[in-house]
C-alpha positions as CSV (number, residue, x, y, z in Angstrom):
1,M,0.0,0.0,0.0
2,T,1.4,3.4,-0.9
3,T,2.2,5.7,1.9
4,P,-0.2,8.7,1.8
5,Q,1.2,12.2,1.2
6,S,-0.1,15.5,2.5
7,T,-2.0,17.5,0.0
8,L,0.4,20.5,-0.4
9,P,3.7,18.6,-0.9
10,R,1.9,16.3,-3.3
11,R,0.6,19.2,-5.4
12,L,4.0,20.9,-5.5
13,S,5.8,17.8,-6.5
14,R,3.3,17.1,-9.3
15,R,3.6,20.6,-10.7
16,T,7.4,20.3,-11.0
17,A,7.8,16.6,-11.8
18,T,9.1,15.4,-15.2
19,V,6.3,13.7,-17.0
20,T,6.9,10.0,-17.1
21,G,3.6,8.9,-18.6
22,L,4.9,6.9,-21.6
23,A,4.6,3.6,-19.8
24,L,1.1,4.5,-18.6
25,A,0.0,5.5,-22.1
26,A,1.2,2.1,-23.4
27,A,-0.7,0.3,-20.6
28,L,-3.9,2.1,-21.5
29,L,-4.0,0.8,-25.0
30,T,-5.8,-2.4,-23.9
31,A,-8.6,-2.3,-21.3
32,V,-8.9,-5.0,-18.7
33,P,-11.8,-5.9,-16.4
34,A,-11.9,-4.0,-13.1
35,T,-13.8,-6.9,-11.6
36,S,-13.8,-10.5,-12.5
37,A,-15.6,-11.0,-15.8
38,P,-17.9,-14.0,-16.2
39,S,-16.0,-17.2,-17.0
40,G,-15.4,-18.1,-20.6
41,T,-14.4,-14.6,-21.7
42,S,-11.4,-15.6,-23.7
43,A,-13.2,-18.4,-25.5
44,T,-16.3,-16.5,-26.6
45,I,-15.2,-15.9,-30.1
46,G,-14.3,-19.5,-30.6
47,A,-17.7,-20.5,-29.3
48,R,-19.4,-18.4,-31.9
49,A,-17.0,-19.3,-34.8
50,L,-16.0,-22.5,-36.4
51,A,-12.5,-23.8,-35.7
52,A,-10.0,-23.4,-38.6
53,P,-8.3,-26.4,-40.1
54,D,-4.5,-26.9,-40.1
55,I,-3.1,-25.5,-43.3
56,P,-0.7,-28.2,-44.7
57,L,2.8,-26.7,-45.0
58,A,3.6,-29.1,-47.9
59,N,0.8,-27.5,-49.9
60,V,1.9,-24.0,-49.3
61,K,5.5,-24.9,-50.3
62,A,4.2,-26.6,-53.4
63,H,2.8,-23.3,-54.6
64,L,6.2,-21.7,-53.9
65,T,7.9,-24.4,-56.0
66,Q,5.5,-23.5,-58.8
67,F,6.3,-19.7,-58.5
68,Q,10.0,-20.6,-58.6
69,S,9.5,-22.7,-61.7
70,I,7.5,-19.9,-63.3
71,A,10.3,-17.4,-62.6
72,T,13.0,-19.7,-63.8
73,A,11.2,-20.2,-67.1
74,N,10.6,-16.5,-67.6
75,G,13.8,-14.6,-67.1
76,G,14.3,-15.2,-63.4
77,N,11.4,-13.0,-62.1
78,R,7.7,-12.5,-61.8
79,A,7.7,-8.8,-62.0
80,H,4.9,-6.4,-63.3
81,G,4.8,-6.3,-67.1
82,R,6.9,-9.5,-67.4
83,P,5.6,-12.9,-68.6
84,G,6.4,-14.5,-65.2
85,Y,3.8,-12.3,-63.5
86,K,1.0,-13.2,-65.9
87,A,2.0,-16.9,-65.6
88,S,1.7,-16.6,-61.8
89,I,-1.8,-15.1,-62.2
90,D,-2.8,-17.9,-64.5
91,Y,-1.5,-20.5,-62.0
92,V,-3.4,-19.1,-59.1
93,R,-6.6,-18.6,-61.0
94,A,-6.6,-22.1,-62.3
95,K,-6.4,-23.5,-58.8
96,L,-9.3,-21.3,-57.6
97,D,-11.5,-22.0,-60.6
98,A,-11.1,-25.7,-60.0
99,A,-12.0,-25.2,-56.3
100,G,-15.3,-23.5,-57.0
101,F,-14.5,-19.9,-56.6
102,T,-15.8,-17.1,-58.9
103,T,-12.7,-15.4,-60.2
104,S,-12.1,-12.3,-62.2
105,V,-9.0,-10.6,-63.5
106,Q,-8.9,-6.8,-63.3
107,Q,-6.5,-5.0,-65.7
108,F,-4.7,-1.7,-65.2
109,S,-1.8,0.1,-66.8
110,S,1.4,1.1,-65.0
111,S,4.8,2.1,-66.3
112,G,3.7,1.4,-69.9
113,A,2.7,-2.2,-69.2
114,T,-0.5,-4.0,-68.4
115,G,-1.0,-5.2,-64.8
116,Y,-3.4,-7.6,-63.3
117,N,-5.3,-8.1,-60.1
118,L,-6.9,-11.5,-59.4
119,I,-10.1,-11.5,-57.3
120,A,-11.7,-14.7,-56.1
121,D,-15.1,-14.8,-54.3
122,W,-16.4,-17.8,-52.4
123,P,-20.2,-18.2,-52.7
124,G,-22.4,-17.4,-49.8
125,G,-22.1,-15.2,-46.8
126,D,-23.6,-11.8,-46.1
127,P,-22.8,-9.6,-49.2
128,N,-23.0,-6.5,-46.9
129,Q,-20.1,-7.8,-44.8
130,V,-17.2,-8.8,-47.0
131,L,-14.0,-10.2,-45.4
132,M,-11.0,-10.0,-47.7
133,A,-7.5,-11.5,-47.5
134,G,-4.9,-10.6,-50.0
135,A,-1.2,-10.5,-51.0
136,H,0.8,-9.0,-53.8
137,L,1.8,-11.6,-56.4
138,D,4.5,-9.6,-58.2
139,S,8.2,-9.8,-57.5
140,V,10.9,-7.2,-58.2
141,S,12.7,-7.6,-61.5
142,S,16.0,-8.8,-59.8
143,G,14.7,-12.1,-58.5
144,P,11.9,-14.6,-58.3
145,G,10.4,-13.1,-55.1
146,I,9.6,-16.3,-53.2
147,N,9.5,-14.7,-49.8
148,D,8.6,-11.3,-51.2
149,N,5.8,-12.1,-51.8
150,G,5.4,-15.7,-53.0
151,S,5.1,-16.6,-49.3
152,G,2.1,-14.4,-48.7
153,S,0.5,-15.3,-52.0
154,A,0.9,-19.0,-51.3
155,A,-0.5,-18.8,-47.8
156,V,-3.6,-16.8,-49.0
157,L,-4.1,-19.3,-51.9
158,E,-3.9,-22.4,-49.7
159,T,-6.2,-20.8,-47.1
160,A,-8.7,-20.2,-49.9
161,L,-8.4,-23.8,-51.0
162,A,-9.0,-24.9,-47.5
163,V,-12.2,-22.9,-47.5
164,S,-13.2,-25.0,-50.5
165,R,-12.2,-28.3,-49.1
166,A,-14.3,-27.5,-46.0
167,Q,-17.2,-26.3,-48.1
168,L,-17.3,-23.5,-45.6
169,Q,-20.6,-21.6,-45.2
170,P,-19.4,-18.3,-43.7
171,A,-21.5,-15.6,-42.0
172,K,-19.5,-13.0,-44.0
173,H,-18.8,-13.1,-47.7
174,L,-15.2,-14.2,-48.3
175,R,-13.1,-12.6,-51.0
176,F,-9.4,-13.3,-51.7
177,A,-7.1,-11.1,-53.8
178,W,-3.7,-11.2,-55.4
179,W,-2.3,-7.7,-56.4
180,G,-0.2,-6.6,-59.2
181,A,2.5,-3.9,-59.3
182,E,2.8,-3.6,-55.5
183,E,6.6,-3.2,-56.0
184,L,5.9,-0.1,-58.1
185,G,4.0,1.6,-55.3
186,L,0.9,-0.4,-54.4
187,V,-0.5,0.2,-57.9
188,G,-2.8,-2.8,-58.2
189,S,-4.5,-2.5,-54.8
190,K,-4.9,1.2,-55.2
191,Y,-6.5,0.7,-58.5
192,Y,-8.9,-1.9,-57.0
193,V,-9.9,0.3,-54.1
194,N,-10.2,3.5,-56.1
195,N,-12.5,1.9,-58.6
196,L,-14.8,0.5,-56.0
197,P,-18.1,2.4,-55.7
198,T,-18.5,4.0,-52.3
199,A,-21.3,1.6,-51.4
200,E,-19.1,-1.4,-52.2
201,R,-16.3,0.0,-50.1
202,S,-18.6,0.3,-47.2
203,R,-19.4,-3.4,-47.4
204,I,-15.8,-4.5,-46.8
205,A,-15.7,-5.4,-43.1
206,G,-12.0,-6.0,-43.1
207,Y,-8.9,-6.7,-45.1
208,L,-6.1,-9.0,-44.0
209,N,-2.7,-8.6,-45.7
210,L,0.2,-11.0,-45.9
211,D,3.4,-9.7,-47.3
212,M,6.6,-11.6,-46.5
213,V,5.6,-14.3,-44.0
214,G,8.4,-16.8,-44.5
215,S,11.5,-14.7,-43.8
216,P,14.6,-16.9,-43.2
217,N,15.6,-15.2,-39.9
218,P,12.0,-14.5,-38.9
219,G,10.3,-12.2,-36.5
220,Y,6.6,-12.5,-35.7
221,F,5.0,-9.1,-36.3
222,V,1.3,-8.2,-36.2
223,Y,-0.3,-5.1,-37.7
224,D,-1.8,-2.8,-35.0
225,D,-4.3,-1.0,-37.3
226,D,-7.7,-2.5,-36.5
227,P,-8.0,-3.7,-32.8
228,A,-10.4,-6.5,-33.6
229,I,-8.3,-8.0,-36.3
230,E,-5.1,-7.5,-34.3
231,K,-6.6,-9.3,-31.3
232,V,-7.5,-12.4,-33.4
233,F,-3.9,-12.7,-34.7
234,K,-2.3,-12.0,-31.3
235,D,-4.6,-14.4,-29.5
236,W,-3.7,-17.2,-32.0
237,Y,0.0,-16.6,-31.4
238,A,-0.4,-16.4,-27.7
239,G,-2.2,-19.7,-27.9
240,I,0.9,-21.4,-29.3
241,G,3.2,-19.6,-26.9
242,V,4.9,-17.4,-29.5
243,P,5.3,-13.7,-28.5
244,T,4.6,-11.1,-31.2
245,E,5.6,-7.5,-31.8
246,I,3.8,-4.6,-33.5
247,E,4.8,-4.4,-37.2
248,T,6.5,-1.1,-38.1
249,E,9.0,-1.9,-40.9
250,G,6.3,-2.3,-43.6
251,D,3.8,0.2,-42.2
252,G,2.2,1.9,-45.1
253,R,4.4,0.1,-47.6
254,S,2.1,-2.8,-48.5
255,D,-1.3,-3.2,-49.9
256,H,-3.2,-2.9,-46.7
257,A,-2.5,0.9,-46.9
258,S,-4.7,1.2,-50.0
259,F,-7.6,-0.1,-47.9
260,K,-6.7,1.7,-44.7
261,N,-6.5,5.1,-46.5
262,V,-10.2,4.9,-47.4
263,G,-11.3,3.9,-43.9
264,I,-11.5,0.1,-44.3
265,P,-10.4,-1.9,-41.2
266,V,-7.1,-3.7,-41.9
267,G,-4.7,-6.1,-40.3
268,G,-2.0,-8.5,-41.2
269,L,1.2,-10.5,-40.6
270,F,4.9,-10.0,-41.4
271,T,8.2,-11.7,-40.6
272,G,10.6,-8.9,-41.5
273,A,12.6,-7.6,-44.4
274,S,15.9,-5.7,-44.4
275,R,15.8,-4.5,-40.8
276,T,18.3,-6.2,-38.4
277,K,17.1,-8.7,-35.8
278,T,18.1,-7.5,-32.3
279,A,19.6,-9.6,-29.6
280,A,16.4,-9.4,-27.6
281,Q,14.4,-10.6,-30.7
282,A,16.8,-13.5,-31.2
283,T,16.4,-14.5,-27.6
284,K,12.6,-14.3,-28.0
285,W,12.3,-16.0,-31.4
286,G,15.5,-17.7,-32.2
287,G,17.6,-17.0,-35.3
288,T,20.6,-14.7,-35.6
289,A,21.0,-11.4,-33.9
290,G,22.7,-8.7,-36.0
291,Q,21.4,-10.2,-39.2
292,A,18.5,-9.0,-41.4
293,F,15.3,-10.8,-41.1
294,D,15.6,-11.4,-44.9
295,R,19.1,-11.0,-46.2
296,C,17.8,-11.7,-49.7
297,Y,15.1,-9.0,-49.7
298,H,14.7,-7.7,-53.2
299,S,17.6,-9.8,-54.4
300,S,18.2,-12.7,-56.8
301,C,18.7,-15.1,-53.9
302,D,15.0,-14.7,-52.8
303,T,14.4,-18.3,-54.0
304,T,12.7,-21.3,-52.4
305,A,15.9,-21.7,-50.3
306,N,15.1,-18.3,-48.7
307,I,12.1,-19.6,-46.7
308,N,11.8,-20.5,-43.0
309,D,9.3,-23.4,-42.9
310,T,8.2,-22.8,-39.3
311,A,7.4,-19.1,-39.9
312,L,5.5,-20.0,-43.1
313,D,3.6,-22.7,-41.4
314,R,2.6,-20.6,-38.4
315,N,1.5,-17.6,-40.5
316,S,-0.5,-19.8,-42.9
317,D,-2.3,-21.3,-39.9
318,A,-2.8,-17.9,-38.3
319,L,-4.4,-16.6,-41.5
320,A,-6.8,-19.5,-41.6
321,H,-7.7,-18.9,-38.0
322,A,-8.5,-15.3,-38.7
323,I,-10.6,-16.2,-41.7
324,W,-12.6,-18.7,-39.8
325,T,-12.9,-16.6,-36.7
326,L,-13.8,-13.3,-38.4
327,G,-15.7,-14.9,-41.3
328,T,-17.9,-17.4,-39.5
329,G,-18.6,-15.7,-36.2
330,A,-22.2,-14.6,-35.9
331,T,-21.2,-11.0,-35.1
332,P,-23.3,-7.9,-36.0
333,P,-22.1,-5.5,-38.6
334,P,-19.2,-3.3,-37.3
335,G,-19.2,0.4,-37.2
336,T,-22.5,1.3,-35.5
337,T,-21.9,4.1,-33.0
338,F,-23.9,5.2,-29.9
339,E,-22.9,8.5,-28.3
340,N,-23.6,10.8,-25.4
341,T,-22.5,14.4,-25.9
342,A,-24.0,15.9,-22.7
343,D,-21.5,17.4,-20.3
344,V,-21.2,15.8,-16.9
345,A,-19.2,17.7,-14.2
346,I,-16.6,15.6,-12.3
347,P,-16.4,16.6,-8.6
348,D,-12.8,17.4,-7.4
349,N,-11.6,14.6,-5.2
350,G,-15.2,13.5,-4.9
351,A,-17.7,10.8,-5.7
352,A,-17.8,9.0,-9.1
353,V,-20.1,10.3,-11.8
354,T,-21.6,8.4,-14.7
355,S,-22.8,9.2,-18.2
356,A,-25.2,6.7,-19.9
357,V,-25.4,5.5,-23.5
358,P,-28.5,3.4,-24.3
359,V,-27.8,0.7,-26.9
360,T,-30.7,-0.7,-28.9
361,G,-31.3,-2.6,-32.0
362,R,-28.3,-5.0,-31.7
363,T,-28.5,-8.8,-31.7
364,G,-26.5,-11.0,-29.4
365,N,-23.5,-10.0,-27.5
366,A,-21.1,-7.0,-27.7
367,P,-18.0,-7.6,-29.8
368,A,-14.6,-8.8,-28.5
369,A,-13.2,-5.5,-29.6
370,L,-15.8,-2.9,-28.4
371,R,-14.4,0.5,-29.0
372,V,-14.9,3.1,-26.2
373,G,-14.2,6.6,-27.4
374,V,-13.6,9.0,-24.5
375,D,-13.3,12.8,-24.4
376,I,-12.8,14.1,-20.9
377,K,-11.6,17.6,-20.3
378,H,-9.5,17.8,-17.1
379,T,-6.6,19.9,-15.8
380,W,-4.7,16.9,-14.4
381,R,-5.8,13.6,-15.9
382,G,-3.6,11.5,-13.5
383,D,-6.3,12.2,-10.9
384,L,-8.9,10.2,-12.9
385,V,-10.1,6.6,-12.7
386,V,-12.3,5.6,-15.6
387,D,-14.4,2.5,-16.0
388,L,-16.9,1.2,-18.6
389,L,-20.0,-0.3,-16.9
390,A,-21.9,-3.0,-18.9
391,P,-25.7,-3.2,-18.6
392,D,-25.4,-5.9,-16.0
393,G,-23.0,-3.7,-13.9
394,T,-19.8,-5.5,-14.8
395,A,-17.0,-2.9,-14.7
396,Y,-14.1,-2.8,-17.2
397,R,-11.2,-0.6,-16.1
398,L,-10.2,1.8,-18.8
399,K,-7.8,4.0,-16.9
400,N,-6.1,4.0,-13.5
401,S,-5.0,7.1,-11.6
402,S,-1.3,8.1,-11.6
403,S,0.3,10.9,-9.7
404,S,3.0,11.2,-12.3
405,D,0.6,11.8,-15.3
406,S,0.3,15.6,-15.2
407,A,-1.1,16.1,-18.7
408,D,-4.4,17.6,-19.4
409,N,-7.5,15.7,-20.7
410,V,-8.3,12.1,-21.6
411,I,-9.1,12.0,-25.3
412,T,-8.5,8.5,-26.6
413,T,-10.2,5.2,-27.7
414,Y,-10.0,2.1,-25.6
415,T,-10.7,-1.5,-26.7
416,V,-12.7,-3.7,-24.4
417,D,-13.4,-7.5,-24.8
418,A,-17.1,-7.2,-24.0
419,S,-18.0,-10.4,-25.8
420,T,-19.7,-11.9,-22.7
421,E,-22.0,-8.9,-22.4
422,Q,-25.4,-8.5,-24.0
423,A,-25.1,-5.6,-26.5
424,N,-28.5,-4.0,-25.8
425,G,-29.0,-2.1,-22.6
426,E,-27.7,0.9,-20.8
427,W,-23.9,1.2,-20.8
428,R,-22.3,3.8,-18.6
429,L,-19.0,5.6,-18.4
430,R,-17.9,6.0,-14.8
431,V,-15.3,8.6,-13.9
432,Q,-13.9,9.5,-10.4
433,D,-11.4,12.2,-9.5
434,V,-9.4,10.7,-6.6
435,A,-7.2,13.7,-5.7
436,A,-7.7,17.4,-4.9
437,Q,-7.2,20.7,-6.7
438,D,-8.0,19.8,-10.3
439,T,-11.3,19.9,-12.1
440,G,-12.9,18.8,-15.3
441,Y,-16.0,17.2,-17.0
442,I,-17.0,14.4,-19.3
443,D,-17.3,16.2,-22.7
444,S,-18.6,13.2,-24.6
445,W,-18.1,9.5,-25.1
446,K,-19.2,6.8,-27.5
447,L,-19.4,3.1,-28.1
448,T,-18.6,1.7,-31.5
449,F,-19.7,-1.9,-32.2
């Protein structure tokens, strides 16, 4: 228990202290229950979604062998505008056509050459909720591009074929894509997104991107763009005891950016490119510290010998898990927001106050990634303790107090696993000021399902 301090010395030390709130800010990114949540919280998504099959590594590697053969037969690469790229498109399309997908090839022009996107739709699922997974299929001109990005393309292809083998009947409509001319600046995926009518864009519930998932000195990186998608991937990796890190090396440099830039939720996986693996990462994941994750990045040696089987296998299985979890779970459409904009004064060092948001018209439970947007104006936010109260009274801690956090205001979005809670009902934001001499109010807050 912390030794109490007198009011005056505490206030003086707070006004002159160096702000050390970075660790606190990181801790606030994920909300945790303030009280014990009902049992089964972590398994709720799994209970509502079908379990994914294991993706055979041998099948994924067989696709890589075909990409290598295609490159070898076509000047050593599968680059945009070169015959090896079109042959790669033809190979993937033939596999999907035979498996019962509806495929289409979209043409575009870039750098004086014709490019191609391949789109494959699996029949069924809600057409107003489209879950996409994709990868760029082109290589650079200097090599066959087996890790970059035959690995992602092969994992997406084999996951699609697993959907067919299972004769999956998803809740969401499933769409898979292979992009052209990514190496020239995301040209293919930008063309696809920019040519979608606004109504069609709004129907895409999420896009999962795989770009380099078999690096020979691998790391295990997860995109942190959409919290719901991020959680699905992180939970899968946690389940097999493999730690992950947030992906930063390729941020904005692969096809997910084309979707993210128009407001579509995105996520994905990555095993590293030219950055160097640190000693801490080598301790965590194995491999060689001081060496690039992929020493053959954008080089002629990016062949089938440039693949780590364990990383490729894990990421293929992780993608399948995400497709099955996000695609078959009976979740309501994302993006519906309920908000309260009425000001509520927060007493200085006083009792907790609440602001209510009634939620109606939903079916089933709240999502595993319920977004809680908070706008609290306050002259010393470290005084504040903030909780989300579910309709049944269960409290989810959003923010603890901290005497070292002297910044003003709490304006952020938290993510809560509220999947055990009924969606409909009165949700409340509870705020308490636990120290004297600073004031504020709840400006507004909202729930996004």
